C-alpha positions as CSV (number, residue, x, y, z in Angstrom):
1,M,6.2,-1.0,-29.6
2,T,5.0,2.4,-28.8
3,A,5.3,4.5,-25.6
4,R,2.6,6.6,-24.3
5,L,3.7,9.2,-21.8
6,L,1.4,11.1,-19.3
7,H,2.6,13.6,-16.5
8,V,1.4,13.2,-13.2
9,W,0.3,16.5,-10.8
10,L,-0.5,16.5,-7.0
11,R,-3.0,18.9,-5.7
12,D,-2.1,19.5,-2.1
13,E,-4.6,20.7,0.7
14,A,-4.2,24.1,-0.1
15,G,-4.9,23.7,-3.5
16,A,-1.5,24.1,-5.0
17,V,-0.5,22.3,-8.1
18,H,2.8,20.1,-8.2
19,P,4.7,18.0,-10.8
20,L,4.5,14.8,-9.5
21,G,6.4,12.7,-12.1
22,Q,5.8,10.7,-15.4
23,I,4.2,7.5,-16.2
24,A,5.4,5.7,-19.6
25,V,3.1,2.9,-20.8
26,T,4.5,0.6,-23.7
27,E,1.8,-0.6,-25.8
28,P,2.1,-4.0,-27.5
29,R,2.3,-4.6,-31.1
30,P,0.3,-5.9,-32.6
31,P,-2.4,-5.3,-30.1
32,G,-3.2,-7.7,-27.2
33,G,-0.2,-8.6,-25.7
34,A,1.4,-7.6,-22.2
35,R,1.6,-3.4,-21.7
36,S,5.0,-2.7,-19.8
37,G,4.8,0.7,-18.0
38,A,6.9,2.6,-15.4
39,F,6.7,5.5,-13.0
40,R,9.4,8.1,-12.3
41,Y,9.1,10.9,-9.7
42,A,9.8,14.4,-11.0
43,V,13.1,15.6,-9.8
44,D,11.5,18.9,-8.1
45,Y,9.0,16.3,-6.1
46,L,11.9,14.4,-4.6
47,A,13.8,17.7,-3.7
48,D,10.3,18.9,-1.9
49,P,8.0,16.0,-1.4
50,V,4.9,17.6,-0.6
51,I,3.2,14.3,0.8
52,G,6.2,12.2,0.8
53,P,5.7,8.9,-1.4
54,V,2.3,8.7,-3.6
55,D,2.2,5.1,-2.6
56,P,4.1,4.5,0.6
57,L,4.6,0.8,0.2
58,H,5.1,0.3,-3.4
59,L,6.5,3.7,-4.6
60,P,9.0,5.0,-1.9
61,L,10.8,8.2,-2.5
62,R,13.9,7.6,-4.9
63,S,15.0,8.3,-8.3
64,G,14.7,5.9,-11.1
65,E,11.8,4.0,-12.7
66,F,9.4,1.9,-10.8
67,R,8.2,-0.6,-13.1
68,A,4.4,-1.6,-13.1
69,G,3.7,-5.3,-12.5
70,D,0.2,-5.0,-14.2
71,P,0.4,-6.4,-17.8
72,H,-3.1,-5.3,-18.6
73,T,-2.8,-1.5,-18.1
74,G,1.3,-1.0,-17.4
75,L,-0.1,0.7,-14.6
76,H,0.7,1.4,-10.9
77,A,-2.6,1.0,-8.6
78,V,-2.4,4.1,-7.1
79,F,-2.9,5.6,-10.8
80,I,-6.0,3.1,-11.2
81,D,-7.5,4.3,-8.3
82,S,-7.9,7.7,-10.0
83,L,-10.2,5.9,-12.6
84,P,-14.0,5.6,-11.9
85,D,-15.7,2.4,-11.9
86,A,-18.3,0.9,-14.2
87,W,-20.6,4.1,-14.2
88,G,-18.2,6.3,-14.6
89,R,-16.4,4.6,-17.1
90,A,-19.2,4.1,-19.2
91,V,-20.4,7.6,-19.0
92,M,-16.5,8.8,-20.3
93,V,-16.7,6.5,-23.3
94,R,-20.1,8.0,-24.5
95,R,-19.0,11.7,-23.6
96,Y,-15.8,11.6,-25.9
97,R,-17.3,8.6,-28.2
98,L,-14.1,6.4,-27.6
99,A,-13.1,3.9,-29.9
100,R,-12.4,0.6,-28.3
101,A,-8.8,0.9,-29.0
102,E,-8.9,4.3,-27.0
103,Q,-10.3,2.9,-23.7
104,G,-7.4,1.9,-22.2
105,D,-6.9,3.1,-18.4
106,I,-3.9,5.4,-19.6
107,D,-6.4,7.0,-22.3
108,L,-8.9,7.2,-19.7
109,L,-6.6,9.0,-17.3
110,A,-5.7,11.4,-19.9
111,R,-9.3,12.1,-20.7
112,L,-9.8,12.6,-16.7
113,G,-7.2,15.3,-16.3
114,G,-7.7,17.5,-13.4
115,H,-11.2,16.5,-13.0
116,G,-11.1,13.4,-11.2
117,M,-11.7,12.2,-7.2
118,G,-8.8,12.5,-5.0
119,A,-5.5,14.9,-5.5
120,L,-4.1,13.2,-8.8
121,A,-4.2,14.9,-12.0
122,Y,-2.9,14.0,-15.6
123,T,-1.9,15.5,-18.5
124,R,-0.4,14.4,-21.7
125,T,2.1,17.6,-22.0
126,P,4.0,19.3,-19.4
127,E,1.6,22.1,-18.8
128,P,-0.5,21.8,-15.5
129,P,-4.0,20.4,-15.5
130,E,-7.1,22.4,-15.8
131,L,-8.8,21.7,-12.5
132,D,-12.5,21.0,-11.9
133,G,-14.7,24.2,-11.6
134,D,-17.5,25.7,-13.5
135,E,-18.1,22.8,-15.4
136,V,-19.5,20.9,-12.3
137,P,-23.2,21.6,-12.2
138,P,-24.7,23.2,-9.2
139,L,-27.2,21.7,-7.1
140,M,-30.5,23.2,-8.8
141,C,-29.6,21.1,-11.6
142,L,-30.3,18.0,-9.6
143,D,-33.4,17.0,-11.4
144,Q,-32.2,17.7,-14.6
145,L,-29.5,15.2,-13.6
146,L,-31.6,12.6,-12.1
147,D,-33.6,12.8,-15.2
148,A,-30.6,12.5,-17.6
149,A,-29.2,9.3,-15.7
150,D,-32.9,7.8,-16.2
151,R,-32.6,8.4,-20.0
152,Y,-28.9,7.3,-20.2
153,Q,-29.3,4.1,-18.5
154,A,-32.5,3.4,-20.8
155,Q,-31.0,4.8,-24.2
156,P,-27.0,5.1,-23.8
157,E,-27.1,6.1,-27.4
158,R,-28.8,9.2,-27.2
159,I,-27.1,12.5,-26.3
160,D,-28.6,15.8,-25.7
161,E,-28.2,18.8,-23.7
162,A,-29.2,17.2,-20.6
163,I,-26.9,14.1,-21.0
164,R,-24.0,16.5,-21.6
165,L,-24.7,18.0,-18.3
166,L,-24.4,14.1,-16.9
167,F,-21.2,14.0,-19.0
168,A,-19.7,16.6,-17.0
169,A,-20.8,15.8,-13.9
170,G,-21.1,11.9,-13.7
171,S,-17.4,10.7,-15.3
172,S,-15.2,10.8,-12.5
173,P,-17.1,9.1,-9.3
174,G,-16.4,5.7,-8.9
175,G,-19.0,2.8,-7.9
176,A,-21.4,1.1,-10.5
177,R,-24.3,2.9,-9.8
178,P,-25.5,6.3,-11.1
179,K,-23.6,9.2,-9.7
180,A,-22.6,12.8,-10.4
181,L,-20.6,15.5,-8.7
182,V,-22.5,18.8,-7.8
183,R,-21.8,21.9,-6.0
184,D,-24.1,24.0,-3.3
185,A,-22.7,27.2,-3.0
186,G,-19.2,26.3,-3.8
187,R,-19.3,23.0,-1.6
188,P,-18.7,20.1,-3.6
189,L,-20.8,17.3,-3.1
190,L,-21.4,13.7,-4.4
191,A,-25.0,12.9,-5.8
192,K,-26.1,9.6,-5.6
193,F,-29.3,8.6,-7.9
194,P,-31.8,5.6,-7.5
195,S,-31.8,3.6,-10.7
196,R,-35.1,2.7,-12.5
197,R,-33.7,-0.7,-12.3
198,D,-34.0,-1.0,-8.4
199,A,-36.1,-3.4,-6.9
200,L,-35.3,-1.7,-3.4
201,D,-35.2,1.6,-2.1
202,I,-31.2,1.7,-2.4
203,V,-30.9,5.2,-1.4
204,G,-33.1,5.2,1.7
205,L,-31.4,2.0,2.8
206,E,-27.7,3.8,2.2
207,A,-28.9,7.0,4.1
208,A,-30.1,4.6,6.9
209,S,-26.9,2.6,7.2
210,L,-24.8,5.9,7.2
211,A,-27.1,7.1,10.1
212,V,-26.4,3.8,12.0
213,A,-22.8,4.1,11.4
214,R,-22.6,7.8,12.8
215,E,-24.4,6.7,15.9
216,A,-21.9,4.0,16.4
217,G,-19.3,6.3,16.3
218,I,-17.8,5.7,12.8
219,P,-16.7,8.9,11.1
220,V,-18.9,9.3,7.9
221,P,-19.2,12.0,5.3
222,A,-21.7,14.6,6.2
223,F,-24.9,13.6,4.4
224,R,-28.5,14.4,3.7
225,V,-31.4,12.9,1.6
226,V,-33.4,15.3,-0.7
227,G,-36.8,14.7,-2.9
228,I,-37.1,15.1,-6.2
229,G,-41.0,14.5,-7.1
230,D,-41.5,11.0,-5.7
231,R,-37.8,9.8,-5.7
232,K,-34.8,10.7,-3.3
233,V,-31.0,11.6,-4.1
234,L,-28.5,10.8,-1.5
235,L,-26.2,13.8,-1.5
236,L,-22.7,13.5,0.5
237,E,-20.2,15.9,1.4
238,R,-16.6,14.9,-0.6
239,F,-13.6,14.1,2.0
240,D,-11.2,14.4,-0.6
241,V,-11.7,18.0,-0.6
242,T,-10.4,20.6,1.8
243,P,-12.1,23.4,3.1
244,A,-9.7,25.6,1.2
245,G,-10.6,23.8,-1.9
246,G,-7.4,21.5,-1.9
247,R,-7.5,17.8,-2.1
248,R,-6.3,15.0,0.3
249,H,-4.7,12.1,-1.7
250,M,-6.4,8.8,-0.9
251,L,-5.0,5.0,-1.5
252,S,-7.5,2.3,-1.7
253,L,-6.7,-0.9,0.4
254,K,-6.9,-2.7,-3.0
255,S,-4.0,-0.6,-4.2
256,L,-2.0,-1.0,-0.9
257,L,-2.4,-4.5,-1.0
258,D,-1.8,-4.5,-4.7
259,A,-4.8,-7.2,-5.3
260,R,-5.5,-7.5,-9.0
261,G,-8.6,-9.0,-10.7
262,Y,-10.1,-11.8,-8.5
263,Y,-8.3,-11.7,-5.2
264,Q,-8.9,-13.9,-1.9
265,A,-8.6,-11.2,0.8
266,G,-9.5,-11.0,4.4
267,Y,-9.9,-8.5,7.1
268,R,-6.7,-9.8,8.6
269,D,-4.9,-7.9,5.6
270,V,-6.7,-4.9,5.8
271,I,-5.7,-4.6,9.5
272,Q,-2.1,-5.2,8.8
273,V,-1.8,-2.7,6.1
274,V,-3.9,0.1,8.0
275,A,-1.4,-0.8,11.5
276,R,1.8,-0.6,8.9
277,V,0.7,2.6,7.2
278,S,-1.3,4.7,9.3
279,S,0.3,7.8,11.5
280,A,-2.1,7.2,14.1
281,P,-2.7,3.3,14.4
282,K,-4.4,2.9,17.8
283,E,-7.3,5.4,16.8
284,D,-7.5,4.1,13.0
285,L,-7.7,0.3,14.4
286,E,-10.3,1.2,16.6
287,Q,-12.2,2.8,13.8
288,L,-11.6,0.0,11.4
289,F,-13.0,-2.5,14.1
290,R,-16.0,-0.7,14.2
291,Q,-16.5,-0.7,10.8
292,I,-16.0,-4.4,10.6
293,V,-18.5,-5.4,13.2
294,L,-20.9,-2.6,11.4
295,N,-20.4,-4.5,8.1
296,A,-21.1,-8.1,10.1
297,C,-23.9,-6.7,11.9
298,L,-25.3,-4.8,8.5
299,A,-24.6,-7.7,6.2
300,N,-22.8,-5.2,4.4
301,T,-21.7,-8.2,2.1
302,D,-20.2,-5.9,-1.0
303,D,-17.3,-5.3,1.5
304,H,-14.4,-5.0,-1.4
305,L,-11.3,-3.6,-0.8
306,K,-11.9,-0.3,-3.0
307,N,-14.5,0.3,-0.1
308,F,-11.8,1.0,2.1
309,A,-9.1,3.7,2.0
310,M,-6.3,5.6,3.5
311,Q,-5.9,9.6,3.1
312,W,-3.1,11.5,3.5
313,R,-4.4,14.5,6.0
314,D,-2.6,16.8,8.3
315,G,0.6,15.2,8.0
316,G,0.0,11.6,7.7
317,W,-1.9,8.5,6.7
318,R,-5.4,8.3,7.8
319,L,-8.3,6.0,7.6
320,T,-10.9,7.7,5.5
321,P,-14.6,8.2,6.7
322,A,-16.7,5.0,5.7
323,F,-18.4,5.1,2.7
324,D,-20.4,2.7,0.6
325,I,-22.3,1.0,3.5
326,L,-25.4,-1.1,2.4
327,P,-27.1,-3.8,3.7
328,D,-27.1,-7.1,1.4
329,V,-29.5,-6.1,-1.1
330,N,-28.5,-8.3,-3.5
331,D,-29.1,-11.4,-1.6
332,N,-25.3,-12.4,-1.7
333,R,-25.3,-14.0,1.6
334,E,-21.4,-14.0,1.8
335,H,-18.8,-11.2,2.4
336,V,-16.4,-10.3,-0.3
337,L,-13.5,-10.0,2.7
338,H,-13.3,-13.3,4.9
339,F,-13.2,-13.2,8.4
340,G,-10.6,-15.5,9.1
341,S,-11.5,-19.2,10.3
342,A,-15.0,-18.2,9.8
343,G,-14.4,-17.8,6.3
344,H,-17.0,-15.1,4.5
345,R,-19.7,-15.5,7.1
346,P,-18.7,-13.8,10.2
347,T,-19.4,-15.3,13.8
348,P,-19.0,-13.5,17.2
349,D,-16.0,-15.3,17.9
350,A,-14.2,-14.5,14.5
351,L,-14.9,-10.5,15.5
352,R,-13.5,-10.9,18.5
353,D,-10.2,-12.2,17.2
354,L,-10.1,-9.3,14.7
355,G,-10.8,-7.2,17.7
356,R,-7.7,-8.6,19.4
357,L,-5.8,-8.4,16.0
358,C,-6.9,-4.3,15.9
359,G,-5.1,-4.0,19.3
360,L,-8.2,-3.9,22.0
361,G,-8.3,-5.6,25.0
362,P,-11.2,-8.0,25.6
363,R,-13.3,-5.8,27.5
364,R,-12.8,-3.0,24.8
365,V,-13.9,-5.6,22.4
366,S,-16.8,-6.8,23.9
367,E,-18.1,-2.9,24.4
368,V,-17.6,-2.1,20.5
369,M,-19.5,-5.2,19.8
370,A,-22.3,-4.4,22.3
371,L,-22.4,-0.7,21.0
372,I,-22.7,-1.8,17.2
373,E,-25.2,-4.2,18.0
374,D,-27.3,-1.6,19.9
375,K,-27.3,0.6,16.8
376,V,-28.0,-1.6,14.3
377,R,-30.9,-2.8,16.5
378,S,-32.5,0.5,15.5
379,Y,-31.9,0.1,11.9
380,S,-35.8,0.0,11.1
381,L,-36.3,3.2,12.9
382,C,-33.6,4.8,10.9
383,C,-35.2,3.2,7.7
384,E,-38.5,4.9,8.6
385,A,-36.6,7.9,9.2
386,Y,-35.8,8.3,5.6
387,G,-39.0,6.9,4.0
388,V,-37.8,3.4,3.3
389,P,-40.8,1.2,2.4
390,E,-41.7,-1.4,5.2
391,A,-41.0,-4.4,2.5
392,D,-37.7,-3.2,1.5
393,A,-36.6,-3.0,5.4
394,A,-38.0,-6.4,6.2
395,F,-35.9,-7.8,3.0
396,V,-32.8,-6.7,4.3
397,L,-33.4,-7.1,8.2
398,A,-34.0,-10.8,7.4
399,R,-30.5,-11.1,5.9
400,M,-28.9,-9.9,9.3
401,P,-28.0,-13.5,10.4
402,L,-25.7,-12.2,12.8
403,M,-28.1,-9.8,14.8
404,R,-29.5,-13.0,16.2
405,D,-26.2,-14.5,17.2
406,V,-24.0,-11.5,18.8
């Protein structure tokens, strides 16, 4: 059994970097067995905790080891949150030409270093990490990045200069779809690309969904759609980056609920965690209820736990702006999260029950539901504003059954 060590760092909202602690993961011999791992806070961090516990539910501030409960990774979920999902992982593997034995989560964290989303960074040595900066390409490279993403999807084994540019920009964002980090006059942005495999105008549909959410009073990142030839790219401001160039630490609800692998969870679970963790529960729970109703009305069935997160902001834990909002483009029909007694297909009564659980009175619940319904009824107009083909808009509108019942 051999132990792998990583030093963990925290970049605060002002941009300063602090030693947070150490991760140790023991690799099984022979390979294939369970990994064991632990995290320990740095002594200096315990003496001066910049944001308090890095995970308020599972890693309280104290000395000693915290054993990880995940035998597959040997890591606590808060650190797995730093890693990209399918798209970014695939790009990292190709960028660094990693053998299968080098594709474990602790290996990818070491490669990610200080270039990931959120406030955490990782090094193999006690030296502070190099932080993202000049390697993030400027907005003027967007057309090259889109072309590189197309060619990478078609021929992942081919590597040229444009693909290397994509590697620098596309290895840290989460999610399964092609995307990249870019900067516009120093401002960090997330660029979400169309895919040649798309049957629908996913970029336009997501922009329309964000516009509806914004009209419904739900905080969303500032965004815009830019045209590149006959195609579109969605640009979003990153809400993990502060105006001072620092970072806001984020925790997904998947981590806070310690949900692993295939999980059964519902909106009641999300509500209970937000109520427990938030420093402003009244405001965050109303925002969450709005998001729940919006997801139900839009038929945003891909409402998994990594699409909800808390972030450390202005001295406390707050619900992040809403992100990854999209109608049922894959014809899933059922939501990932269940709605209580209604199961995975929401009903107005189930939404009212969740509103009461969020602490809203019956009158306020009805007001919020009526507001969201009204804004979602303008979805076709939002689609038109972002150039979504009529057939694509009709496809997703037909999969919003709740709009006939609310």
